[in-house]
N, C-alpha and C positions, 0 to 999 in steps of 0.2 A: 094103168097102175095109177094106181091113190099120188098127189103129191105129197111129197117130203115136209113136214113141220115149218122145215123150213122156205118151201116154195111158195108153200100154203099163204105163210107172212109175207110173202114183199107181192105176192096179188094179192093180195087186201088191201093191203101196203097204199098200193099203186092205185087202188081204185077205189082208196079214199083220198089218195092225196090228185086224183083229177077224176072226177062222178061225168061230166059230160065231154069225158075225151073217148067215145066210146070205140071209135076204131083203134084207138092208140092202144086200149084195153087191151084190145082181141089183137094184138099185136109184139103184144111185150108178152101176151095169153101163150098164142103160138108159139116165143123164143121160147121162152122158159120151162117149156112143156116140151122142149129139144132139148132145152142142155141138163132138164132135170138130174137126169143119172150119175150129170159130168159134178151138178154143181154139190151132190147127194158126195158121191164118193171122194171131193176135196174139200179137207178143213180151211185149207185155207181162203175160202172165199166167205165165209163164216165168221172167224177167225179174224181176219181184216175187214170184214165190211165192207167187201168190194163189191156189191152189188144191194147194199143198201139202198131202197127204194123211202 
């Protein structure tokens, strides 16, 4: 399943802010992949910037 624009932007910002933290980026990516459906279905995450990286 391809990333939504929201999830893709979160991943991009995390990678830009933590370029030398490969394990951290991998862990965050795995978590975002697992919760992507909920993030897409629940607009409050975007509206209130709950997961703003």
